[in-house]
Phi, psi and omega in degrees: 000131182273349181284152176281352182268128175230047176270187180293143185298337181264011191307318186256008184257120177299140180267137180298142176085001180293140177298132185306317177223129180298132183303322184254017185306320183290346180263359180296138178218135175273113178281319177206148173218131186219149170262139185209166178281341181187181176223131177221135181053040177070013180234147180287145175233144181071044182295135180198164171250355179224130180236139184285175185293342179270007180283120181271324180211157178232144177257140171252116182251134179226142176251115189244139171240150181204150182291335180191175178237154015278151174206161179206156179229173170230139166264117182252114185267134178233139172240120183048046177069009175258126180294128182259310182199153173239121183255120179280131179229123176280139177261119191255356177206165183300335172230116191222133176255130183217163179207160169225170180218159182211139170293142185235156173231165180303145179142186178267131182239150174216143173235120175263141169260123183235147172295134179260150176200178183292315180252077185238050176299327175239075186294153178278119181281129181243357178187162183201152171221152180226151178205166180239138169250120183249000000 
C-alpha cells in the first residue's frame, strides 16, 4: 500500500444502521490517551512523544469512560495539521481501552479523540495526544 495510512479499511466510511446519536455520547470521557510503538494485552508499549526515522507505524491508545453503552468515538489522525484518517471505535463497556494505528512519515502528528455520531463532520474533541516522527 502506498498510502501513509494503515488504519482499518472502513475507517472513514459510515456504517449502515448506526444509531444517529449515541445515547451516552455526552458522558464520554478520555481518562488517558497515549502514542506508542504497539499494544499488548490491551496496554500500550513503547510510549513516547518522539519516534525515530525507522518507525513504520504508531499506535494511539485511549482509556475511555462512559456512563453506559452504546457509545462510540473516533481517533482522528493529523500529519502536519492535515487530516489523514478518522477511525471509528465502538465503546463496549463503561470503562474501555481501545486503539488505532497509522503508518507514519516524518513530521508533527496529532490524534484527537472525538465523540462520534451519525452527523459528525465537525466532531467534538474530548482528548488529544501529539508526537513527532523525526
